[in-house]
C-alpha positions in Angstrom: -150.0 56.0 -97.2 -150.5 59.8 -97.9 -152.3 60.7 -101.1 -152.0 64.1 -102.7 -154.8 65.1 -105.1 -154.2 68.0 -107.5 -157.0 69.4 -109.6 -156.2 71.9 -112.3 -156.0 72.6 -116.1 -154.4 70.0 -118.4 -150.6 70.1 -118.5 -148.0 68.3 -120.5 -146.6 64.9 -119.4 -143.2 66.6 -118.7 -144.9 69.0 -116.3 -146.8 66.2 -114.6 -143.5 64.3 -114.0 -142.0 67.4 -112.4 -145.2 68.1 -110.3 -145.3 64.5 -109.0 -141.5 64.5 -108.3 -141.7 67.8 -106.3 -144.8 66.9 -104.3 -143.4 63.5 -103.5 -140.1 65.0 -102.3 -141.7 67.5 -100.0 -144.3 65.1 -98.6 -141.7 62.4 -98.0 -139.5 64.8 -96.1 -142.4 66.1 -94.0 -144.0 62.7 -93.3 -140.7 60.8 -93.0 -141.8 58.1 -95.3 -141.0 57.2 -98.9 -144.4 56.0 -100.2 -146.5 58.9 -101.4 -149.3 58.7 -104.0 -150.1 61.7 -106.2 -153.3 61.9 -108.3 -153.6 64.5 -111.0 -157.1 65.3 -112.1 -157.3 67.5 -115.2 -160.2 69.8 -115.7 -160.6 71.3 -119.2 -161.8 74.9 -119.1 -165.2 73.9 -120.6 -165.8 71.8 -117.4 -165.1 74.6 -114.9 -167.5 77.3 -113.9 -166.5 80.6 -112.1 -169.0 83.2 -111.1 -171.8 81.7 -113.2 -169.9 81.2 -116.4 -167.6 78.7 -117.9 -164.0 79.3 -117.6 -163.7 78.8 -121.4 -166.0 81.8 -122.0 -164.3 83.9 -119.3 -160.9 83.4 -121.0 -162.4 84.5 -124.4 -163.4 87.8 -122.9 -159.8 88.7 -122.0 
C-alpha cells in the first residue's frame, strides 16, 4: 500500500480534502491500485527554520 506524506504549513479542512483527493487520484492511476494512504503533517511557521532563523520571523521581515 503506497503512502504519500506531505509536510507543509497548516491548511483548512476543505483544502486537505482536495489535496488527499488529488494525490489519491494520481497515485491510483500510476500504481494501478485503489488503496492509497495520504498523511498530512502540518508545521506551523514557529516550528520551521530556514537559513538560521524561524520562518515566523522571516515572514515578519517582509
